[in-house]
C-alpha positions, 0 to 999 in steps of 0.5 A: 499499499502506498499513498499517491496523488492523482494530478488529473483528478487532483486528489489523494489516494491509497494504492493497494496491490492485488493479494493472494492470501496464504495460510500462515499456520504451515510456516515455521516460527523463525520465518513468521518472526522475521515476517512479523519484524518486517511488518512492524517496521513497515507499520512504523513507517506508516505511523511516522507518515502520520497514518494510522490504520485504526483496526488491526483487530476486527471489532468484536461486533463484526463477523470475520476472523479476529485479525483478518485485516492482516493477510499473509502473501508471498511478499509478507504480511499485508494490511488490508481494509483502510476504509476507516484509517486516519491521517493526523492532519485530518483528526488532529494530534490528540485523537491521532495519538489515541488511535496510535495507542490503540493500534500498537496495543492491537499489534502486540495482541496480533504478535501473540496470535500470529506466533502462537498458532 
């Protein structure tokens, strides 16, 4: 995923790749640890760019798997469903900080989930 700008339309946009999910349960723990490290680094870069996803963990009142906003692909872990994401310039520093705090807690929970399956 990347942020881009369409000059002809004069709007910002998120560009995402087509994903082909894989089952991570069959991958060795050492490889999962490496994939998770890379994912955490990428998420940190998004945070530094003042972007927060807001739902690494699916809300409990929605159907689906707990962490199905994170998919494993042949290129690594990918974050999907950015529909309610936020930019600091749009929500302000205080609210962005709260969103970031929740996201980092969800990331810690995902780490346990991802490495223990």
